[in-house]
N, CA, C and O atoms as a printed pandas DataFrame, in Angstrom:
     atom_number atom_name residue_name chain_id  residue_number  x_coord  y_coord  z_coord
0              1         N          MET        A               1  -16.905    4.189   -4.474
1              2        CA          MET        A               1  -16.087    5.095   -3.465
2              3         C          MET        A               1  -14.649    4.849   -3.812
3              4         O          MET        A               1  -14.277    3.685   -3.963
4              5         N          ALA        A               2  -13.848    5.799   -3.946
5              6        CA          ALA        A               2  -12.188    5.751   -4.197
6              7         C          ALA        A               2  -11.604    5.466   -2.857
7              8         O          ALA        A               2  -12.066    5.890   -1.798
8              9         N          PHE        A               3  -10.475    4.656   -2.999
9             10        CA          PHE        A               3   -9.495    4.349   -1.769
10            11         C          PHE        A               3   -9.059    5.621   -1.168
11            12         O          PHE        A               3   -8.561    6.505   -1.865
12            13         N          ALA        A               4   -9.249    5.758    0.244
13            14        CA          ALA        A               4   -8.622    6.904    0.824
14            15         C          ALA        A               4   -8.027    6.202    2.288
15            16         O          ALA        A               4   -8.460    5.202    2.860
16            17         N          ASP        A               5   -7.118    6.908    2.598
17            18        CA          ASP        A               5   -6.306    6.834    4.232
18            19         C          ASP        A               5   -6.565    7.931    4.788
19            20         O          ASP        A               5   -6.077    9.006    4.438
20            21         N          ALA        A               6   -7.341    7.775    5.690
21            22        CA          ALA        A               6   -7.729    9.143    6.503
22            23         C          ALA        A               6   -6.769    9.500    7.771
23            24         O          ALA        A               6   -6.963   10.379    8.610
24            25         N          GLN        A               7   -5.557    8.477    7.677
25            26        CA          GLN        A               7   -4.549    8.860    8.824
26            27         C          GLN        A               7   -5.076    9.046   10.046
27            28         O          GLN        A               7   -4.568    9.956   10.701
28            29         N          SER        A               8   -6.121    8.319   10.629
29            30        CA          SER        A               8   -6.679    8.507   11.934
30            31         C          SER        A               8   -7.475    7.499   12.106
31            32         O          SER        A               8   -7.758    6.804   11.130
32            33         N          GLY        A               9   -7.948    7.238   13.245
33            34        CA          GLY        A               9   -8.866    6.045   13.624
34            35         C          GLY        A               9   -8.522    4.689   13.479
35            36         O          GLY        A               9   -9.342    3.772   13.427
36            37         N          ALA        A              10   -7.308    4.574   13.415
37            38        CA          ALA        A              10   -7.036    2.934   13.202
38            39         C          ALA        A              10   -7.165    2.099   14.105
39            40         O          ALA        A              10   -6.782    2.536   15.190
40            41         N          THR        A              11   -7.608    0.894   14.128
41            42        CA          THR        A              11   -7.987   -0.224   14.993
42            43         C          THR        A              11   -6.906   -1.287   14.607
43            44         O          THR        A              11   -6.958   -1.878   13.529
44            45         N          ILE        A              12   -6.006   -1.487   15.459
45            46        CA          ILE        A              12   -5.063   -2.653   15.142
46            47         C          ILE        A              12   -5.630   -3.945   15.782
47            48         O          ILE        A              12   -5.625   -4.153   16.996
48            49         N          LEU        A              13   -6.103   -4.764   14.876
49            50        CA          LEU        A              13   -6.769   -5.962   15.112
50            51         C          LEU        A              13   -5.869   -6.984   15.585
51            52         O          LEU        A              13   -6.222   -7.650   16.558
52            53         N          TYR        A              14   -4.783   -7.198   15.048
53            54        CA          TYR        A              14   -3.745   -8.206   15.199
54            55         C          TYR        A              14   -2.513   -7.756   14.810
55            56         O          TYR        A              14   -2.298   -7.429   13.643
56            57         N          GLY        A              15   -1.590   -7.702   15.764
57            58        CA          GLY        A              15    0.116   -7.469   15.251
58            59         C          GLY        A              15    0.935   -8.616   15.701
59            60         O          GLY        A              15    0.664   -9.107   16.797
60            61         N          SER        A              16    1.761   -9.035   15.098
61            62        CA          SER        A              16    2.855   -9.787   15.225
62            63         C          SER        A              16    4.176   -9.405   15.448
63            64         O          SER        A              16    4.438   -8.331   14.907
64            65         N          GLU        A              17    5.042   -9.881   16.022
65            66        CA          GLU        A              17    6.628   -9.449   16.231
66            67         C          GLU        A              17    6.508   -8.039   16.468
67            68         O          GLU        A              17    6.908   -7.261   15.602
68            69         N          SER        A              18    5.988   -7.600   17.571
69            70        CA          SER        A              18    6.206   -6.382   18.138
70            71         C          SER        A              18    7.375   -5.928   18.704
71            72         O          SER        A              18    8.037   -6.820   19.235
72            73         N          ALA        A              19    7.900   -4.660   18.763
73            74        CA          ALA        A              19    9.105   -4.122   19.398
74            75         C          ALA        A              19    8.647   -2.679   19.819
75            76         O          ALA        A              19    7.701   -2.046   19.351
76            77         N          ILE        A              20    9.545   -2.289   20.825
77            78        CA          ILE        A              20    9.508   -0.592   20.990
78            79         C          ILE        A              20   10.505   -0.152   20.131
79            80         O          ILE        A              20   11.611   -0.682   20.029
80            81         N          ILE        A              21   10.155    0.725   19.570
81            82        CA          ILE        A              21   11.120    1.804   18.967
82            83         C          ILE        A              21   11.013    3.167   19.133
83            84         O          ILE        A              21    9.869    3.617   19.211
84            85         N          GLU        A              22   12.117    4.069   19.218
85            86        CA          GLU        A              22   12.423    5.428   19.545
86            87         C          GLU        A              22   12.098    6.301   18.318
87            88         O          GLU        A              22   12.860    6.258   17.352
88            89         N          LEU        A              23   11.099    7.026   18.304
89            90        CA          LEU        A              23   10.786    8.001   16.988
90            91         C          LEU        A              23   11.598    9.115   16.801
91            92         O          LEU        A              23   11.972    9.797   17.755
92            93         N          ALA        A              24   11.931    9.378   15.535
93            94        CA          ALA        A              24   12.698   10.487   15.016
94            95         C          ALA        A              24   11.499   11.383   14.238
95            96         O          ALA        A              24   11.882   12.185   13.387
96            97         N          GLY        A              25   10.343   11.288   14.458
97            98        CA          GLY        A              25    9.347   12.193   13.956
98            99         C          GLY        A              25    7.929   11.972   14.540
99           100         O          GLY        A              25    7.835   11.075   15.378
100          101         N          THR        A              26    7.036   12.527   14.277
101          102        CA          THR        A              26    5.480   12.096   14.556
102          103         C          THR        A              26    4.796   11.211   13.745
103          104         O          THR        A              26    4.675   11.248   12.520
104          105         N          VAL        A              27    4.269   10.244   14.704
105          106        CA          VAL        A              27    3.431    9.150   13.757
106          107         C          VAL        A              27    2.079    9.139   14.300
107          108         O          VAL        A              27    1.805    9.794   15.306
108          109         N          THR        A              28    1.275    8.475   13.726
109          110        CA          THR        A              28    0.092    8.354   14.028
110          111         C          THR        A              28   -0.394    6.790   14.092
111          112         O          THR        A              28   -0.096    6.126   13.099
112          113         N          LYS        A              29   -0.960    6.256   14.928
113          114        CA          LYS        A              29   -1.283    4.803   14.993
114          115         C          LYS        A              29   -1.789    4.294   13.567
115          116         O          LYS        A              29   -2.689    4.842   12.931
116          117         N          GLY        A              30   -1.094    3.190   13.168
117          118        CA          GLY        A              30   -1.419    2.695   11.859
118          119         C          GLY        A              30   -0.462    3.309   10.678
119          120         O          GLY        A              30   -0.549    2.841    9.543
120          121         N          ASP        A              31    0.307    4.200   10.927
121          122        CA          ASP        A              31    1.276    4.745    9.885
122          123         C          ASP        A              31    2.235    3.615    9.697
123          124         O          ASP        A              31    2.631    2.805   10.535
124          125         N          ALA        A              32    2.633    3.759    7.983
125          126        CA          ALA        A              32    3.655    2.915    7.675
126          127         C          ALA        A              32    4.784    3.512    8.092
127          128         O          ALA        A              32    4.960    4.616    7.577
128          129         N          VAL        A              33    5.754    3.097    8.983
129          130        CA          VAL        A              33    7.271    3.433    9.348
130          131         C          VAL        A              33    8.320    2.879    8.745
131          132         O          VAL        A              33    8.276    1.697    8.405
132          133         N          GLY        A              34    9.309    3.579    8.548
133          134        CA          GLY        A              34   10.588    3.125    8.403
134          135         C          GLY        A              34   11.706    3.678    8.994
135          136         O          GLY        A              34   11.619    4.552    9.858
136          137         N          PHE        A              35   12.925    3.155    8.520
137          138        CA          PHE        A              35   14.090    3.830    9.247
138          139         C          PHE        A              35   14.832    4.460    8.196
139          140         O          PHE        A              35   15.020    3.899    7.117
140          141         N          SER        A              36   15.324    5.774    8.510
141          142        CA          SER        A              36   16.110    6.480    7.631
142          143         C          SER        A              36   16.553    7.640    8.556
143          144         O          SER        A              36   15.884    8.674    8.563
144          145         N          GLY        A              37   17.670    7.512    9.350
145          146        CA          GLY        A              37   18.056    8.511   10.212
146          147         C          GLY        A              37   17.401    8.430   11.506
147          148         O          GLY        A              37   17.513    9.302   12.368
148          149         N          GLY        A              38   16.725    7.383   11.626
149          150        CA          GLY        A              38   15.647    7.215   12.714
150          151         C          GLY        A              38   14.505    6.651   12.325
151          152         O          GLY        A              38   14.314    6.450   11.126
152          153         N          TRP        A              39   13.547    6.299   13.292
153          154        CA          TRP        A              39   12.178    5.652   12.878
154          155         C          TRP        A              39   11.127    6.865   12.721
155          156         O          TRP        A              39   10.835    7.647   13.626
156          157         N          LYS        A              40   10.653    6.879   11.517
157          158        CA          LYS        A              40    9.690    7.943   10.990
158          159         C          LYS        A              40    8.757    7.280   10.080
159          160         O          LYS        A              40    8.769    6.099    9.732
160          161         N          ARG        A              41    7.916    8.245    9.733
161          162        CA          ARG        A              41    6.893    7.674    8.621
162          163         C          ARG        A              41    7.368    7.495    7.212
163          164         O          ARG        A              41    7.990    8.386    6.633
164          165         N          ALA        A              42    7.058    6.272    6.625
165          166        CA          ALA        A              42    7.584    5.832    5.537
166          167         C          ALA        A              42    6.980    6.930    4.411
167          168         O          ALA        A              42    6.007    7.670    4.555
168          169         N          LEU        A              43    7.950    6.788    3.139
169          170        CA          LEU        A              43    7.421    7.630    1.876
170          171         C          LEU        A              43    8.034    7.078    0.855
171          172         O          LEU        A              43    9.222    6.758    0.906
172          173         N          ALA        A              44    7.194    6.889   -0.308
173          174        CA          ALA        A              44    7.780    6.320   -1.611
174          175         C          ALA        A              44    8.413    7.232   -2.495
175          176         O          ALA        A              44    9.098    6.757   -3.401
176          177         N          THR        A              45    8.292    8.548   -2.375
177          178        CA          THR        A              45    8.823    9.539   -3.172
178          179         C          THR        A              45   10.269    9.500   -3.379
179          180         O          THR        A              45   11.089    9.538   -2.462
180          181         N          THR        A              46   10.628    9.400   -4.984
181          182        CA          THR        A              46   12.126    9.608   -5.388
182          183         C          THR        A              46   12.735   10.699   -4.740
183          184         O          THR        A              46   12.207   11.811   -4.710
184          185         N          GLY        A              47   13.819   10.439   -4.221
185          186        CA          GLY        A              47   14.882   11.251   -3.430
186          187         C          GLY        A              47   14.731   11.533   -1.929
187          188         O          GLY        A              47   15.570   12.102   -1.230
188          189         N          SER        A              48   13.471   11.025   -1.510
189          190        CA          SER        A              48   13.315   10.854   -0.110
190          191         C          SER        A              48   12.641    9.770    0.345
191          192         O          SER        A              48   11.884    9.876    1.309
192          193         N          VAL        A              49   12.861    8.460   -0.371
193          194        CA          VAL        A              49   12.239    7.148    0.064
194          195         C          VAL        A              49   12.669    6.721    1.286
195          196         O          VAL        A              49   13.859    6.686    1.599
196          197         N          VAL        A              50   11.543    6.314    2.167
197          198        CA          VAL        A              50   11.703    5.805    3.531
198          199         C          VAL        A              50   11.140    4.417    3.293
199          200         O          VAL        A              50    9.910    4.391    3.336
200          201         N          GLN        A              51   11.718    3.289    3.060
201          202        CA          GLN        A              51   11.063    1.896    3.135
202          203         C          GLN        A              51   10.414    1.678    4.227
203          204         O          GLN        A              51   10.924    2.008    5.297
204          205         N          MET        A              52    9.145    1.073    4.177
205          206        CA          MET        A              52    8.276    0.593    5.176
206          207         C          MET        A              52    9.040   -0.634    5.805
207          208         O          MET        A              52    9.522   -1.573    5.172
208          209         N          ARG        A              53    9.060   -0.451    7.169
209          210        CA          ARG        A              53    9.501   -1.587    7.965
210          211         C          ARG        A              53    8.662   -2.049    8.998
211          212         O          ARG        A              53    8.890   -3.194    9.391
212          213         N          CYS        A              54    7.665   -1.370    9.574
213          214        CA          CYS        A              54    6.789   -1.807   10.477
214          215         C          CYS        A              54    5.582   -0.836   10.634
215          216         O          CYS        A              54    5.634    0.251   10.059
216          217         N          VAL        A              55    4.571   -1.153   11.334
217          218        CA          VAL        A              55    3.399   -0.246   11.583
218          219         C          VAL        A              55    3.313    0.274   12.980
219          220         O          VAL        A              55    3.466   -0.435   13.975
220          221         N          ALA        A              56    3.060    1.546   12.998
221          222        CA          ALA        A              56    3.013    2.181   14.303
222          223         C          ALA        A              56    1.662    1.720   15.188
223          224         O          ALA        A              56    0.517    1.976   14.816
224          225         N          GLY        A              57    1.936    1.113   16.224
225          226        CA          GLY        A              57    1.047    0.551   17.143
226          227         C          GLY        A              57    0.239    1.638   18.206
227          228         O          GLY        A              57   -0.681    1.407   18.991
228          229         N          GLU        A              58    0.913    2.823   17.926
229          230        CA          GLU        A              58    0.140    3.856   18.607
230          231         C          GLU        A              58    0.682    5.257   18.067
231          232         O          GLU        A              58    1.536    5.245   17.181
232          233         N          ASP        A              59    0.190    6.506   18.596
233          234        CA          ASP        A              59    0.620    7.576   18.336
234          235         C          ASP        A              59    1.824    7.851   19.027
235          236         O          ASP        A              59    2.151    7.317   20.087
236          237         N          GLY        A              60    2.580    8.831   18.304
237          238        CA          GLY        A              60    3.921    9.087   19.092
238          239         C          GLY        A              60    4.619   10.557   18.362
239          240         O          GLY        A              60    4.349   10.991   17.242
240          241         N          VAL        A              61    5.523   11.112   19.303
241          242        CA          VAL        A              61    6.221   12.105   18.603
242          243         C          VAL        A              61    7.790   11.936   18.773
243          244         O          VAL        A              61    8.248   11.005   19.435
244          245         N          THR        A              62    8.537   12.811   18.190
245          246        CA          THR        A              62    9.888   12.460   18.229
246          247         C          THR        A              62   10.382   12.364   19.737
247          248         O          THR        A              62    9.978   13.067   20.664
248          249         N          ASN        A              63   11.372   11.316   19.804
249          250        CA          ASN        A              63   12.149   10.830   21.014
250          251         C          ASN        A              63   11.201   10.078   21.831
251          252         O          ASN        A              63   11.644    9.602   22.876
252          253         N          GLN        A              64    9.873    9.873   21.513
253          254        CA          GLN        A              64    9.045    9.146   22.267
254          255         C          GLN        A              64    9.088    7.682   21.798
255          256         O          GLN        A              64    9.228    7.426   20.602
256          257         N          LYS        A              65    8.967    6.684   22.761
257          258        CA          LYS        A              65    8.971    5.113   22.499
258          259         C          LYS        A              65    7.744    4.865   22.499
259          260         O          LYS        A              65    6.923    5.296   23.308
260          261         N          ILE        A              66    7.491    3.946   21.325
261          262        CA          ILE        A              66    5.981    3.492   21.005
262          263         C          ILE        A              66    6.379    1.895   20.692
263          264         O          ILE        A              66    7.503    1.427   20.516
264          265         N          THR        A              67    4.933    1.136   20.681
265          266        CA          THR        A              67    5.076   -0.133   20.164
266          267         C          THR        A              67    5.174   -0.203   18.622
267          268         O          THR        A              67    4.519    0.724   18.146
268          269         N          ALA        A              68    5.685   -0.874   17.783
269          270        CA          ALA        A              68    5.653   -0.924   16.321
270          271         C          ALA        A              68    5.609   -2.482   16.118
271          272         O          ALA        A              68    6.271   -3.269   16.795
272          273         N          TYR        A              69    4.703   -2.850   15.047
273          274        CA          TYR        A              69    4.538   -4.181   14.733
274          275         C          TYR        A              69    5.426   -4.330   13.167
275          276         O          TYR        A              69    5.340   -3.558   12.213
276          277         N          PHE        A              70    6.130   -5.364   13.258
277          278        CA          PHE        A              70    7.135   -5.723   12.124
278          279         C          PHE        A              70    6.528   -6.892   11.373
279          280         O          PHE        A              70    7.104   -7.090   10.304
280          281         N          GLY        A              71    5.647   -7.623   11.599
281          282        CA          GLY        A              71    5.014   -8.955   11.327
282          283         C          GLY        A              71    3.502   -8.468   10.687
283          284         O          GLY        A              71    3.063   -7.319   10.704
284          285         N          ALA        A              72    2.890   -9.584   10.163
285          286        CA          ALA        A              72    1.426   -9.519    9.952
286          287         C          ALA        A              72    0.491   -8.578   10.798
287          288         O          ALA        A              72    0.360   -8.919   11.973
288          289         N          THR        A              73   -0.076   -7.625   10.454
289          290        CA          THR        A              73   -0.876   -6.773   11.198
290          291         C          THR        A              73   -2.107   -6.537   10.384
291          292         O          THR        A              73   -2.068   -6.158    9.213
292          293         N          LEU        A              74   -3.245   -6.788   11.082
293          294        CA          LEU        A              74   -4.519   -6.287   10.773
294          295         C          LEU        A              74   -5.165   -4.854   11.030
295          296         O          LEU        A              74   -5.168   -4.520   12.215
296          297         N          MET        A              75   -5.548   -4.223   10.399
297          298        CA          MET        A              75   -5.869   -2.792   10.729
298          299         C          MET        A              75   -7.291   -2.590   10.071
299          300         O          MET        A              75   -7.647   -3.096    9.006
300          301         N          ASP        A              76   -8.019   -1.795   10.854
301          302        CA          ASP        A              76   -9.421   -1.608   10.547
302          303         C          ASP        A              76   -9.648   -0.075   10.637
303          304         O          ASP        A              76   -8.904    0.688   11.253
304          305         N          ASP        A              77  -10.705    0.267    9.987
305          306        CA          ASP        A              77  -11.500    1.889   10.349
306          307         C          ASP        A              77  -10.435    2.914    9.580
307          308         O          ASP        A              77  -10.908    3.881    8.984
308          309         N          ARG        A              78   -9.293    2.744    9.592
309          310        CA          ARG        A              78   -8.558    4.162    8.981
310          311         C          ARG        A              78   -8.728    4.209    7.454
311          312         O          ARG        A              78   -8.758    5.321    6.927
312          313         N          LEU        A              79   -8.832    3.198    6.757
313          314        CA          LEU        A              79   -8.837    2.896    5.373
314          315         C          LEU        A              79  -10.290    2.837    4.782
315          316         O          LEU        A              79  -11.054    2.037    5.322
316          317         N          SER        A              80  -10.672    3.450    3.929
317          318        CA          SER        A              80  -12.128    3.045    3.113
318          319         C          SER        A              80  -11.997    3.101    1.784
319          320         O          SER        A              80  -10.994    3.629    1.305
320          321         N          GLY        A              81  -13.063    2.526    0.916
321          322        CA          GLY        A              81  -13.098    2.413   -0.326
322          323         C          GLY        A              81  -12.037    1.365   -0.937
323          324         O          GLY        A              81  -11.862    1.232   -2.148
324          325         N          GLY        A              82  -11.378    0.665    0.021
325          326        CA          GLY        A              82  -10.482   -0.264   -0.667
326          327         C          GLY        A              82  -11.382   -1.296   -1.558
327          328         O          GLY        A              82  -12.612   -1.336   -1.534
328          329         N          THR        A              83  -10.484   -2.163   -2.389
329          330        CA          THR        A              83  -10.947   -3.225   -3.223
330          331         C          THR        A              83  -10.329   -4.597   -2.603
331          332         O          THR        A              83   -9.128   -4.864   -2.570
332          333         N          ALA        A              84  -11.201   -5.269   -2.205
333          334        CA          ALA        A              84  -10.714   -6.570   -1.573
334          335         C          ALA        A              84   -9.364   -7.272   -2.400
335          336         O          ALA        A              84   -9.620   -7.295   -3.604
336          337         N          GLY        A              85   -8.573   -7.608   -2.224
337          338        CA          GLY        A              85   -7.320   -8.372   -2.770
338          339         C          GLY        A              85   -6.483   -7.261   -3.539
339          340         O          GLY        A              85   -5.517   -7.571   -4.235
340          341         N          ALA        A              86   -6.799   -6.285   -3.416
341          342        CA          ALA        A              86   -5.924   -5.124   -3.976
342          343         C          ALA        A              86   -4.560   -5.024   -3.207
343          344         O          ALA        A              86   -4.600   -5.156   -1.983
344          345         N          ALA        A              87   -3.284   -4.788   -3.859
345          346        CA          ALA        A              87   -2.000   -4.822   -2.969
346          347         C          ALA        A              87   -2.039   -3.369   -2.546
347          348         O          ALA        A              87   -2.752   -2.576   -3.161
348          349         N          LEU        A              88   -1.307   -2.996   -1.531
349          350        CA          LEU        A              88   -1.205   -1.744   -0.893
350          351         C          LEU        A              88    0.225   -1.585   -0.939
351          352         O          LEU        A              88    1.072   -2.472   -0.841
352          353         N          TYR        A              89    0.427   -0.098   -1.131
353          354        CA          TYR        A              89    1.906    0.507   -1.196
354          355         C          TYR        A              89    1.711    1.581   -0.279
355          356         O          TYR        A              89    0.662    2.020    0.192
356          357         N          VAL        A              90    3.185    2.019   -0.060
357          358        CA          VAL        A              90    3.494    3.184    0.754
358          359         C          VAL        A              90    3.187    4.433   -0.221
359          360         O          VAL        A              90    3.701    4.409   -1.339
360          361         N          ALA        A              91    2.434    5.441    0.125
361          362        CA          ALA        A              91    2.011    6.513   -0.714
362          363         C          ALA        A              91    3.178    7.419   -0.873
363          364         O          ALA        A              91    4.205    7.326   -0.200
364          365         N          GLU        A              92    2.939    8.392   -1.898
365          366        CA          GLU        A              92    4.314    9.053   -2.432
366          367         C          GLU        A              92    3.739   10.527   -2.078
367          368         O          GLU        A              92    2.682   10.674   -1.465
368          369         N          GLY        A              93    4.475   11.511   -2.488
369          370        CA          GLY        A              93    4.261   12.812   -2.575
370          371         C          GLY        A              93    4.467   13.389   -1.082
371          372         O          GLY        A              93    5.554   13.094   -0.583
372          373         N          THR        A              94    3.725   14.050   -0.409
373          374        CA          THR        A              94    3.793   14.431    0.856
374          375         C          THR        A              94    2.930   13.850    1.842
375          376         O          THR        A              94    2.597   14.406    2.888
376          377         N          SER        A              95    2.493   12.417    1.370
377          378        CA          SER        A              95    1.542   11.671    2.114
378          379         C          SER        A              95    2.338   10.715    3.178
379          380         O          SER        A              95    1.832    9.639    3.497
380          381         N          ASN        A              96    3.444   11.082    3.655
381          382        CA          ASN        A              96    4.167   10.428    4.531
382          383         C          ASN        A              96    3.324    9.491    5.646
383          384         O          ASN        A              96    2.439    9.877    6.410
384          385         N          GLY        A              97    3.849    8.211    5.503
385          386        CA          GLY        A              97    2.970    7.409    6.541
386          387         C          GLY        A              97    1.814    6.675    5.968
387          388         O          GLY        A              97    1.436    5.667    6.565
388          389         N          MET        A              98    1.183    7.066    4.845
389          390        CA          MET        A              98   -0.060    6.730    4.303
390          391         C          MET        A              98    0.256    5.636    3.407
391          392         O          MET        A              98    1.380    5.332    3.007
392          393         N          PHE        A              99   -1.113    4.940    3.065
393          394        CA          PHE        A              99   -1.127    3.847    2.029
394          395         C          PHE        A              99   -1.980    4.128    0.899
395          396         O          PHE        A              99   -2.838    5.007    0.979
396          397         N          THR        A             100   -1.791    3.382   -0.242
397          398        CA          THR        A             100   -2.485    3.757   -1.636
398          399         C          THR        A             100   -2.515    2.376   -2.103
399          400         O          THR        A             100   -1.838    1.472   -1.613
400          401         N          GLU        A             101   -3.407    2.243   -3.166
401          402        CA          GLU        A             101   -3.725    0.947   -3.813
402          403         C          GLU        A             101   -3.059    1.173   -5.160
403          404         O          GLU        A             101   -3.054    0.244   -5.968
404          405         N          THR        A             102   -2.453    2.429   -5.487
405          406        CA          THR        A             102   -1.763    2.733   -6.873
406          407         C          THR        A             102   -0.399    2.488   -6.690
407          408         O          THR        A             102    0.139    3.237   -5.874
408          409         N          ALA        A             103    0.401    1.537   -7.293
409          410        CA          ALA        A             103    1.729    1.368   -7.290
410          411         C          ALA        A             103    2.473    2.560   -7.778
411          412         O          ALA        A             103    2.233    2.900   -8.936
412          413         N          PRO        A             104    3.417    3.319   -7.028
413          414        CA          PRO        A             104    3.935    4.320   -7.461
414          415         C          PRO        A             104    4.896    3.762   -8.681
415          416         O          PRO        A             104    5.401    2.643   -8.590
416          417         N          SER        A             105    5.090    4.500   -9.683
417          418        CA          SER        A             105    5.681    4.213  -11.023
418          419         C          SER        A             105    6.740    5.115  -11.436
419          420         O          SER        A             105    7.483    4.788  -12.361
420          421         N          THR        A             106    6.884    6.310  -10.785
421          422        CA          THR        A             106    8.086    7.308  -11.223
422          423         C          THR        A             106    9.365    6.649  -10.983
423          424         O          THR        A             106    9.577    6.042   -9.933
424          425         N          THR        A             107   10.257    6.751  -11.952
425          426        CA          THR        A             107   11.676    6.056  -11.676
426          427         C          THR        A             107   12.284    6.529  -10.160
427          428         O          THR        A             107   12.386    7.705   -9.812
428          429         N          GLY        A             108   12.600    5.557   -9.481
429          430        CA          GLY        A             108   13.134    5.668   -8.267
430          431         C          GLY        A             108   12.455    5.649   -7.039
431          432         O          GLY        A             108   12.941    5.521   -5.916
432          433         N          ASP        A             109   10.948    5.828   -7.460
433          434        CA          ASP        A             109   10.012    5.687   -6.217
434          435         C          ASP        A             109   10.045    4.307   -5.675
435          436         O          ASP        A             109   10.443    3.390   -6.394
436          437         N          SER        A             110    9.622    4.076   -4.352
437          438        CA          SER        A             110    9.599    2.876   -3.694
438          439         C          SER        A             110    8.132    2.291   -4.280
439          440         O          SER        A             110    7.113    2.981   -4.248
440          441         N          ASN        A             111    8.165    1.015   -4.783
441          442        CA          ASN        A             111    7.169    0.442   -5.247
442          443         C          ASN        A             111    6.920   -1.031   -4.606
443          444         O          ASN        A             111    6.354   -1.913   -5.252
444          445         N          LYS        A             112    7.357   -1.207   -3.378
445          446        CA          LYS        A             112    7.330   -2.383   -2.522
446          447         C          LYS        A             112    5.983   -2.600   -2.102
447          448         O          LYS        A             112    5.414   -1.731   -1.440
448          449         N          LYS        A             113    5.326   -3.823   -2.460
449          450        CA          LYS        A             113    4.140   -4.054   -1.707
450          451         C          LYS        A             113    4.217   -4.483   -0.214
451          452         O          LYS        A             113    4.991   -5.289    0.304
452          453         N          VAL        A             114    3.230   -3.750    0.344
453          454        CA          VAL        A             114    3.368   -3.861    1.868
454          455         C          VAL        A             114    2.042   -4.540    2.585
455          456         O          VAL        A             114    1.936   -4.709    3.800
456          457         N          GLY        A             115    1.126   -4.871    1.668
457          458        CA          GLY        A             115   -0.157   -5.463    2.282
458          459         C          GLY        A             115   -1.070   -5.696    1.180
459          460         O          GLY        A             115   -0.824   -5.543   -0.017
460          461         N          TYR        A             116   -2.131   -6.077    1.706
461          462        CA          TYR        A             116   -3.395   -6.281    0.787
462          463         C          TYR        A             116   -4.674   -5.797    1.474
463          464         O          TYR        A             116   -4.762   -5.735    2.701
464          465         N          MET        A             117   -5.556   -5.493    0.730
465          466        CA          MET        A             117   -6.987   -5.137    1.318
466          467         C          MET        A             117   -7.775   -6.558    1.288
467          468         O          MET        A             117   -7.786   -7.334    0.333
468          469         N          LEU        A             118   -8.400   -6.727    2.476
469          470        CA          LEU        A             118   -9.313   -7.863    2.616
470          471         C          LEU        A             118  -10.582   -7.609    2.381
471          472         O          LEU        A             118  -11.323   -8.390    1.785
472          473         N          THR        A             119  -10.972   -6.344    2.893
473          474        CA          THR        A             119  -12.558   -5.754    2.376
474          475         C          THR        A             119  -12.092   -4.364    2.202
475          476         O          THR        A             119  -10.903   -4.046    2.208
476          477         N          ALA        A             120  -13.279   -3.385    2.016
477          478        CA          ALA        A             120  -13.045   -2.066    1.681
478          479         C          ALA        A             120  -12.546   -1.349    2.981
479          480         O          ALA        A             120  -12.140   -0.198    2.820
480          481         N          THR        A             121  -12.525   -1.746    3.947
481          482        CA          THR        A             121  -12.036   -1.111    5.239
482          483         C          THR        A             121  -10.814   -1.924    6.091
483          484         O          THR        A             121  -10.224   -1.390    7.030
484          485         N          LEU        A             122  -10.531   -3.271    5.626
485          486        CA          LEU        A             122  -10.074   -4.125    6.405
486          487         C          LEU        A             122   -8.693   -4.269    5.837
487          488         O          LEU        A             122   -8.830   -4.586    4.656
488          489         N          ALA        A             123   -7.205   -4.161    6.207
489          490        CA          ALA        A             123   -5.977   -4.236    5.383
490          491         C          ALA        A             123   -5.266   -5.331    6.278
491          492         O          ALA        A             123   -5.333   -5.417    7.505
492          493         N          ALA        A             124   -4.661   -6.041    5.520
493          494        CA          ALA        A             124   -3.478   -7.061    6.082
494          495         C          ALA        A             124   -2.254   -6.471    5.710
495          496         O          ALA        A             124   -1.934   -6.499    4.522
496          497         N          LEU        A             125   -1.407   -5.857    6.674
497          498        CA          LEU        A             125   -0.123   -5.300    6.397
498          499         C          LEU        A             125    1.088   -6.429    6.626
499          500         O          LEU        A             125    1.206   -7.147    7.618
500          501         N          THR        A             126    1.822   -6.404    5.636
501          502        CA          THR        A             126    3.134   -7.429    5.884
502          503         C          THR        A             126    4.200   -6.487    5.617
503          504         O          THR        A             126    4.619   -6.548    4.462
504          505         N          PRO        A             127    4.714   -5.691    6.317
505          506        CA          PRO        A             127    5.794   -4.768    5.824
506          507         C          PRO        A             127    7.256   -5.427    5.366
507          508         O          PRO        A             127    8.147   -4.839    4.754
508          509         N          ASN        A             128    7.259   -6.816    5.831
509          510        CA          ASN        A             128    8.514   -7.325    5.675
510          511         C          ASN        A             128    8.574   -8.656    4.818
511          512         O          ASN        A             128    9.552   -9.400    4.738
512          513         N          ALA        A             129    7.325   -8.823    4.179
513          514        CA          ALA        A             129    7.185   -9.980    3.316
514          515         C          ALA        A             129    7.877   -9.830    2.061
515          516         O          ALA        A             129    8.251  -10.834    1.456
516          517         N          ASN        A             130    8.122   -8.440    1.524
517          518        CA          ASN        A             130    8.602   -8.371    0.253
518          519         C          ASN        A             130    9.944   -7.584    0.381
519          520         O          ASN        A             130   10.072   -6.777    1.302
520          521         N          VAL        A             131   10.973   -7.802   -0.540
521          522        CA          VAL        A             131   12.070   -7.099   -0.623
522          523         C          VAL        A             131   11.767   -5.834   -0.914
523          524         O          VAL        A             131   10.697   -5.596   -1.474
524          525         N          ASP        A             132   12.764   -4.680   -0.544
525          526        CA          ASP        A             132   12.614   -3.362   -0.994
526          527         C          ASP        A             132   12.589   -3.229   -2.301
527          528         O          ASP        A             132   13.141   -4.157   -2.891
528          529         N          SER        A             133   12.014   -2.164   -3.151
529          530        CA          SER        A             133   12.166   -2.327   -4.650
530          531         C          SER        A             133   11.752   -0.993   -4.778
531          532         O          SER        A             133   11.099   -0.413   -3.910
532          533         N          VAL        A             134   12.200   -0.369   -6.093
533          534        CA          VAL        A             134   11.941    0.888   -6.553
534          535         C          VAL        A             134   11.545    0.732   -8.051
535          536         O          VAL        A             134   12.056   -0.180   -8.702
536          537         N          ALA        A             135   10.612    1.626   -8.650
537          538        CA          ALA        A             135   10.192    1.518   -9.857
538          539         C          ALA        A             135   11.295    1.995  -10.751
539          540         O          ALA        A             135   11.144    1.994  -11.973
C-alpha cells in the first residue's frame, strides 16, 4: 500500500507546546500549518512555500481561533501506508496542509523534515526540530 494522507480523521494522541492561533484560511485537524500573512495550511511548492510551524489541533476557518501544537505531536488514523522510520515532509502542488514521505526536490521547494512515521498509520511530528530548508 502506498503512503496516503486522507486529510481527515486525525487523532492527536499527544501534543506539546500548544498555543491558540487565529486562522487566515481553512484547516483540518492534523494539518501542517505555517505562517505567511497569517496562519494557514503549509505548502512546499516553489513560489508559494509556507514552511510548517505547527499542527492544527482542531478544524477551523478564517478568523477562528484554534489550538495548535508547536512541539512533538503524535497523530494517528489520518495517514496510511507509511513506512516505519521514513521521514515526513509537507506536500507540494495543491496539497496544502498534507504530508508526504517523498522529499520535495524541485529547486525552491521546501524540503524541511517535519516528522517521522512510527508505523504505517502513526506519525511523530516535530515541526520545529529542523531549520527551514529549500531544495
